[in-house]
C-alpha positions in Angstrom: -6.6 12.5 5.6 -5.7 12.2 1.9 -3.1 14.6 0.5 -3.9 15.2 -3.1 -2.0 18.1 -4.6 1.5 19.6 -4.7 0.2 22.4 -2.5 -1.1 19.9 0.0 2.2 18.1 0.0 4.2 21.3 0.6 1.8 22.3 3.5 2.0 18.8 4.9 5.8 18.8 4.9 6.0 22.2 6.5 3.4 21.3 9.1 5.5 18.2 10.0 8.5 20.4 10.4 10.3 19.0 7.4 12.2 20.8 4.7 10.4 20.8 1.3 12.7 18.9 -1.1 12.3 17.7 -4.6 12.8 14.1 -3.4 10.1 14.3 -0.7 7.6 16.1 -3.1 8.2 13.5 -5.8 7.8 10.6 -3.4 4.6 12.1 -2.0 3.2 12.7 -5.5 4.1 9.1 -6.6 2.7 7.6 -3.4 -0.6 9.5 -4.0 -1.1 8.0 -7.4 -3.7 5.2 -7.7 -2.5 1.9 -6.3 -0.2 1.0 -3.5 3.4 1.2 -4.8 6.5 -0.5 -3.5 9.8 1.2 -3.0 11.2 -0.3 -6.2 8.5 1.2 -8.3 8.8 4.5 -6.4 12.6 4.5 -7.0 12.2 3.9 -10.8 9.5 6.5 -11.1 11.4 9.1 -9.0 14.5 8.5 -11.2 12.4 9.2 -14.3 11.2 12.5 -12.8 14.3 13.7 -11.1 17.1 12.1 -13.1 19.3 10.8 -10.3 18.4 9.5 -6.9 20.0 6.8 -4.9 18.3 3.7 -3.5 19.3 5.0 0.0 17.7 8.4 -0.8 14.4 6.8 -1.6 14.4 4.6 1.5 15.4 7.5 3.7 12.8 9.7 2.1 10.0 7.1 2.6 11.1 6.5 6.2 11.0 10.3 7.0 7.6 10.7 5.3 6.2 7.7 7.2 7.6 8.9 10.6 6.0 12.3 9.9 2.6 10.6 9.2 2.5 11.8 5.5 2.7 8.3 4.1 1.5 4.9 5.4 3.5 1.8 4.9 1.6 -1.5 4.6 3.3 -4.9 4.3 1.1 -7.7 3.0 2.4 -11.1 4.0 4.9 -12.5 1.5 5.2 -9.2 -0.4 7.2 -6.0 -0.3 6.1 -3.0 1.7 3.8 -0.7 -0.1 3.1 3.0 0.4 0.1 5.3 0.2 -0.8 8.8 1.2 -4.2 7.9 2.7 -3.2 8.4 6.3 -4.9 9.3 9.6 -8.1 7.2 9.0 -8.9 3.6 9.9 -9.0 1.7 6.7 -7.9 -1.8 5.6 -6.7 -3.4 2.4 -7.7 -6.0 -0.1 -4.8 -7.8 -1.9 -4.9 -10.0 -5.0 -3.1 -13.3 -4.6 -2.4 -13.4 -8.3 -0.8 -10.1 -9.2 -0.5 -8.3 -5.9 -2.9 -5.5 -6.8 -3.8 -3.7 -3.5 -6.8 -1.4 -2.8 -8.4 0.3 0.1 -11.4 -1.0 2.1 -13.1 1.3 4.5 -13.6 0.1 8.0 -17.1 -1.3 8.6 -17.6 0.8 11.7 -15.5 3.8 10.8 -14.1 4.2 14.3 -10.7 2.9 15.4 -10.4 0.1 16.2 -13.1 -1.4 14.1 -12.5 -4.9 15.4 -12.7 -6.0 19.1 -10.1 -8.6 20.1 -11.2 -11.6 22.2 -8.4 -10.6 24.7 -6.2 -7.5 24.8 -3.5 -9.2 27.0 -3.2 -5.9 28.8 -2.6 -3.8 25.7 -4.5 -0.6 25.0 -5.7 -1.2 21.5 -6.0 1.8 19.2 -5.9 0.3 15.8 -6.9 -2.9 13.9 -5.3 -3.7 10.6 -7.0 -6.2 8.4 -5.9 -7.5 5.0 -8.5 -9.3 2.8 -7.0 -11.7 0.3 -8.5 -12.9 -3.0 -8.3 -12.5 -6.8 -8.8 -9.2 -8.5 -11.1 -9.0 -11.5 -8.1 -9.3 -14.0 -6.8 -12.4 -12.3 -10.2 -14.2 -11.9 -10.4 -15.3 -15.6 -6.8 -16.6 -15.5 -7.5 -18.6 -12.4 -10.6 -20.1 -13.9 -8.8 -21.0 -17.1 -5.9 -22.5 -15.0 -8.4 -24.7 -13.1 -10.0 -25.9 -16.3 -6.6 -26.8 -17.8 -5.6 -28.6 -14.7 -8.9 -30.6 -14.6 -8.5 -31.5 -18.3 -4.9 -32.6 -17.7 -6.0 -34.7 -14.7 -8.9 -36.3 -16.7 -6.5 -37.2 -19.6 -4.0 -38.8 -17.2 -6.8 -40.8 -15.6 -7.6 -42.4 -19.0 
């Protein structure tokens, strides 16, 4: 399920039994924008739209929205938690090692879980979360240039 409009957000909040507040609507709107945004970005952007909002208010709002299933929190290794409004489906993520850009990757099989573990250790598995790592198109040229500079430096030191 992807919530996409203010009307969807209001309906989603009400369906979850939550009060419709400007903070919750703003956080849902911001989390639905392209990309996967961290709490710091969401706080800055919410302040621009609302004027004043505390750090605690943002974290509380995100926690309530996550618990209600209106936002999904992902936490790539070594990075901050990121939030999105694409919830209720089985999708994965690709993360750039250079800049941290994150995007969605649909599950290959489309049915949860889309991966079968070699052993369940007695768990009832209902979801698999996969993070693919690499370099985004913007970071690829920088990486290639960095490698060329490194190789040239090494060749010069060998002389």
